[in-house]
N, C-alpha and C positions, 0 to 999 in steps of 0.2 A: 588422595593419599599424600603422605609427606615424603620429602627427600630423605633417604635413609643413610646418606654418607655420614660416617661418625665424626664427631668433634671431640677434641680433648677436653676433659672435665676442668671446671674452674670452681674453686671452693671458697666460701665466705660464710661468716657467722652473721645471721640476719635477725633483726628484731621483727617478729611476725606481726606485732601490733601496728607497726608503722608501714607495712606494705601497702602500696596504692597503685592504681592504674591511671594513666594520663594519656591525652591525645588519642582517644579511641576513634579510629577512622575506618572507612569502608575499604575492604580489600577484595572480596570475592568477585564482584561484578567487574571491577576494573581489571582484575587479573585475567578473568575470562575474556573480556573484550580485547585486552592486549594480546592474548594468545590467538584470537581470531585475526586481529590486525596483522600479526606476524605470519600466521599461517597463510594468509592471502598475499603475503610478501609486499604489502603496501609500504612498509618502511623502506624496503630496498628500492622499489621503483621511484618513490619520492626523493630518495637521496640521489638517484640518477637524474631525475628531472629538475631537481633544485640543488645543484652542487653547492657545497659550503662556500661562503664568502666571508665578509668581515663581521657578520653577525655572531654574537656570542652563543645563541641557542639556534640550532638548525631549524629551518622551516619545516622539515619533515617531522620533527618532534612536536612542533606547535600544531601541525595538521592532525597528528595523532591525538593530541589533547582535545581538539575540537570534535573529532569523530567519536572518541570514547565518551565524551560528555553527552553527545547527542544519543549515543547507544545506551548509556547507563542511566542518565538522568537529564533529559533535555533542559538546557539552561541558556540564557543569553550570555554573550561574551563577558559582560560585566559581572554576572552572577558566577560564571566559571572562575574568574579571577578573585572575586571577593569571598566566595563561600565554597563552591563545589570542589575546586582543586585541593584546597587545604583540608577538606573533610575526607579525602581519599588517600590511598597509599601510593598514588602515582609518583610522588616525589621520590620514593624509594625504587619504584619499578622502572622508571625511565631516566632517573638521574637529573631531572630539571628541578631546581630549588624553587620554593614557593615564591620568593621575592622576584623571580625572573618571569613569572606569569602575570601579566596585566592585560587590561582590555585593549590598550593600544597595540600591543604585540599580537594579540589574537585577531584584531581587525586586519592588521597587515598580513597575517598568515592567510586570512581569507582571500586577500588580493593576490597573494603569491600562488595560492592553490588553484584558482579558477582557470588560468590559461592551460592547465594540464588535463582538463576534463576528458578530452577525446583519447589521450594516451592512457589515462587510467581505465577507461572503458575497454580499450583493446587489451590491456594487461589483465583485467578481471576476466574477460572471456577466456584467455589462455589459462588462467588459474582454475576456472570452473572445469575446463576439460581435463586438467592434470589431477585435480583433487577428486572430483566426482564423476569423471568421464562424461561430462555433459555434452550433448549434441545440440546443434543449433539449427536442426531441420525445421522445427516448428517455432515460430515467433508469435507471441500473443501481445496485441496492442490495445491500449485503452487510454482514455483521457480523463483527467480530473482537474479540479481548480483549488487554489488556496488564496485566501483573502488577506488584505493588509489592514493593520491598525494605523490610521493616519491617512493623510491625503495622498502621499506618495507622488507628489507633483513632478519629481525629477525622474520618474521612470515612465518611459513612453509605452511600455507594455502593460502598465497597470490601467485596466479599463473595467467598467461595469459590464457584466454579462450574466449568463446563466450560472448561478451559484449552486454547487453541490453541497455547500456548507450551510445553506439556508441563511446566507448573509447578503441579500441583494443590495443592501445599503452601502456595502464596502466595495472598493475597487479590488481587482483580483488579477492573477495570471492563470493561464491554463498550462497543464503539464501533461505531455504525452509520454507514456512509459512502455517500454518493450521488455518482456520477460520470457524466460524459457518455459518449457513444459513443466519443470519442477518449481517454477516461480522465482528463479534467480534473475535479478535485474541485469539487463544487458546494456541498455542505453536509454537516454531520455532527451527530450527537447522542451524548451519553454516557449509558449506562444502567448500572444496578446490575450488579455482577459475577456475580450468580446469575440474571440475567434470561435466559429462554429466547429464542432467536432468533425463534421464531415469534410471540412476543408483542410484538415491537418494530415490526413493519411498520405497523400502524394508527397508532401514535403518530408514526412518521416521516412518513407521508403527511400526517397532519393538521398536523404541524409545518411541512412544506414548503408546504402550501396557506395556512396562517395567516401565515407570514413572507414568502413569495415569490410569493403569488398562486395562484389556482386555475385554472391553464392546462390545456389538453388535453395530457396527458403519457401516455407509454406506459411502464409500470413493468416492468423486467426483473429477475427475482428467482430465486435458486436454490431448490431444492426444500426445503432445510432451514429456510427463512424463511417458508414459506407453509403455510396450512391452508385448509380449506373455509370457515371463518369469515372469514379474511382475504380470500379471493376474493369472498365475498358482500359484504363491506365495500367492496371496490373497485368492484364492479358497482353497488352502491347510489349511489356517488358519481359514476357515469358514467365511471370510469377504465378505461383499457385496460391489458392486461397480457400478458406472455409469461413463463411460469414453468416451472421444472422440476417433475417429478412423482415420487412415490415409485416405486421399482422394482416394487412389487407391482401397480401399475396396468397393467403390460405384459400381465398375464394377460387383460385384457379385449380385447386386440388380438392374440391368438394367431393367428387366421386371417390377419390382415394381415401378420404377421411371416413367414409361410410363403409368401406370394405373391411374385411376381417383378417386379412393377411398381414399381420404385424409380427415383428421380432422382439422378444423380450430381452432387454439388455441388463436390467436389474429390477428388483422388486418395485412394481408400480410405474415402470418406465418402459415404453414400447416405441419402436422406430420402424420405418420402412424407406427403401430407396425408390424414388420416383423420378420421372422425366416429364418435360413439357415441350411440345413441338416448337414453341416460340423461342426457346432458349438454347437451341442447338445441342452441343455436346455437354452442356452443363448438367449436373445432377443436383437433385434436391433430396434432402433427408427430412421426411415428415416425422415429427416426434410428438408424443403425448405423455403427460405425467399425471398419474392419479392424484397425487398429493397437490400438485398445482391446480388440477381440475377442481378439487373441492375448495381450495382457497379462492379461486376466481369466482366460483359459483356463489360462495358466501359473500364475497365483496360486492358482486353485482346485486345480490338479493338485498343487502343493506342499502346500497345506493338507490335501488329501485323504490324501496319502501319510503325512504326519506324524501326522494324527489317527488313522488306522488303526493306525499303529505304536504309538501310546500306548495305544489301546484294547486291542490284542493283548497289550501288556505287562501291563495290568491283568488280562486274562483268564488270562495265564500265572501271575500271582500267585495268582489264585483257584484254579486247578487244582493248584498246588503246595501249597496249604493255608496260604500266608502271609497271605491276605486273606479272612477269613471273615465279617467284619462288613458287612452290607448298606449301612448308613448311611455307613460309611467308603468303601466302593467307589463308592457313588453320588456322594459328594463329589469323589472323584478324577475320575470320569467328567465331572461337571459342570464341574470346573476346566478340563479339556482341551477340552471342547465350547465353553466360553466363550472360550477363547483362539483357536480356529479357527472363527470364526463363519460363514465362507463354506461350510465343509465340513460343519458339524454337521447341516444339514438333509438331507444325503445318506445319513445312517446311521440305522438303528434298532437300539437296544441293549436286550437283555433279559437278566435274571438267570435262571439255571437253578439250581434248588434240589433237594435230596434231603431232604425233610422240612423241618426248620428250618436245615439246613446249606446254605451257598452252595457250589455245585460247579463252575460254569462261567459264561462270559459269551458270549451269542450275538450276533454282530455281522453284520448284514445290510445290504446297500446297497439304497436305494430307486431302482429303474431309472427310474421316471417323473420323479423329481426330477432325476436326472442328465441325462435327455433335455431337460427344460425348461431346465436351466442351460446346456446346450450351445446350445440355440436362442436364448437371450437374451444370450449373451456379446457384449459390445460394443454392445448396444442400449440406448437410453434414449428417454424420451417427454417432449415439451414440450406445454404447454397454453396456449391463448390465446383471447381473445374478439375478436381483430382480424378484419376481413373480408378481409385479405390472402389471396389464393389461391395465392401462390407459396411453397411450403415452403422453397425456397432462401433467400429473403429473411428468413423467420422464423427459420430456423436461424442465419443469419449474425448477425442481431440478438442472438440469445441468446448466441452465442459471444463477443460483446463484453463479457459479464459477467466475463470474465477480466481486464478492465481494472481492476475493483474489487479483485480478488485480487492483481493486480500492484501496485496502489497500497499495499495492506497490506504486501506484501513489502518495497517500497522504504521505507515508513515505519519498519519494524522493523529492517531490516538496514542501510540507508544513513543514515537520519535519526534513529536512536536513540530511537524511541518507547518501547521497552522496555529495561530495566525502569524503573519510575517510582520516584524516590527522594523526591519531595515527599510530605508527610504531610497537609497541610491541603487541604480540599476545593477551595477556590478556586485554590490554586496548581496542583493537579492539572489542573483544567480549563484553566488558562492554559498549562500545559505542553503539553497536547494541542492547544490552539489554535496555539501556535508551531510544533508539528510539522505541523499542517495547512497553515500558511502556507509552510513549507519544502517540503511535498509539492506545493503549488500551483506553487512556483518550479521544482521538479524536472520536473513533468509539462509545464509550459509550455516549459521548455528542450527537452524531447523533441519537443514539437510544433513549436517554432521551428526545431530542426534538421531536422525532416521537411520543413517548407516550403522550406528552403534546399538540399534534396537531400543532407543530411549523415547520413541514417539516423536512428535513434531511441535510440542507446546513449549516454545522458547520462554514464554512468560513464567511458567512454573519453574523452569531451570534457573532463570534469572532471580526469581524470588528465593530459591534455595541458596544460591551463591551469595545473595545479599546478606545472609546471616553471618557470613565470615568476615571478621574484622581484625585489624591489627591495632596494637596499642603499645604504649611505653609503660613497662612495669618498673616502679621505683622501689628499691630495696635499701633500707637503712641498716648499716652494719654496726658491729660492736665498736669499731674504731670511729664511730660518729661521722661516717661519710656515706654518700649515697651512690648506689650502683643503678644506672638506668639501662634497662634492657628493652629493646624493641622486639616484640614477639607477635606471632600470628596465632589468633585464637584457634583452638582445635575445632574443626567443623563437626556437626552432628554426623552420625554414622551414615545416614542416607546421602548426605552431601559428599562425604568421602567416596562412597560407592559411585556416585555420579561422576565425580572427577576421575576416578579410576577408569571407568568405562570410556571416558573421553581421552585418556592418556595424559591427564594433567598432573603435575607434581606441585603440591603445596610446600613451600620452603619452611624449614623449622625455625630459622632465625633470620631476621631482616638483613643482617650484614651479608647474607648469601642469597638475598632475594633476586638480584639481577643475574647471578650465576645460574640459579635454578630456572629463571625465565628464559635465559639463553639456551640452556640444555633442553627445556621443554619445546621451545620453538624449533630447535634442530631435530628433535625426535619426531615432531609433527610434520616436518617438511617431506 
């Protein structure tokens, strides 16, 4: 909706044939992003952390430009200065002229922003509680990686390791992220690129307790990030946890898998609470999903068929005399076994020889392995030291771990976390911090939409607001002079309704843009 405060009329006689529009610029997304920035009061905390000095443009304003660019249209610092900033209405919204935005100033803004990472995380936790009533009883932790373009020789953390981006040829860093039950980012740490996930948990827990206090928290972690040593570490600190377990632990609950006493938590998903004498007071939640069961069954079926076909081809080559070398045949078998890891355990392969000569390949299927695979399709096991007796609640808490995975997908696909082009260690850290702030804005937008009954698809809302532009309308008058008016295009009806639900005011005229932005920020506080 538009600001309705009346303005006095101004009259002129205009030649309609010479009316034109110039400097059409993006308005809607940067206006929305700025509303989020100010609703989170990041402008205020940065002014406190970076008090004005001799610089002409405050570093809080430059940090805002960096974060808004990452939120609206991820770009490099050079692209922000040369293209993006001038293509938006930010010059009118925050009062920083185009010629004052250059790549050198943006790079220095990164350097100024980085030392305040921990204070910003503390501030954001306070704002989550004030805005959404967020509780920090459950913390969800996961790890991802992002890779570099270039050698990045000056960054000691840049190492080759397990790449989630399918780029093992590039050096990378690993990022551990903690989110709330709603998916709101709480904190993060950057680890060496060759760091194993399982070795990061203790450091992350200690960092959270040192920086943000040792409160009673329940850690929810995927099976790839935990070990027995990690769990012992958490128990020693009095921490509670819900974690995934290796699939091999299902063998200890074979009897319970066959029983029929299951609790249905949602269509196609059943759970039960079980114990094991070897694990003391710990509880286990046995889960099985019908959808996951069918998926795993089909995956195993395809792998089994393909592996048998490849093994029979090797056997045919042996019988035809084309493959007589045992070492060469073993390498071929090992290569195909390694490709079809789900199916390899179902087969036993033996060479048949006549003296020193290789004559055939005996392929037999292990029926007990096939039976066990069929029994465990779609099943998985959770482990916890909570006293909660309801397996439904424990399962639902663990399922919220997908919020961390979703945050990684947004960071990489929508916010341009990957690849990293910076080479200096400090600039890499600052780049990740700016991506973290943009992720905070994105997830807060989803939560804001949810509280207003607008769903949680921030991409669709951003696409709607992207249609709103501002422009300079040039009017030629009878007196042969030009009147230049900077105006905001009237949004489509559905965009106006979306803005109205969010409590946002679109300004009528650009000379009042900053006034309306200030009033909107005050109303949203």
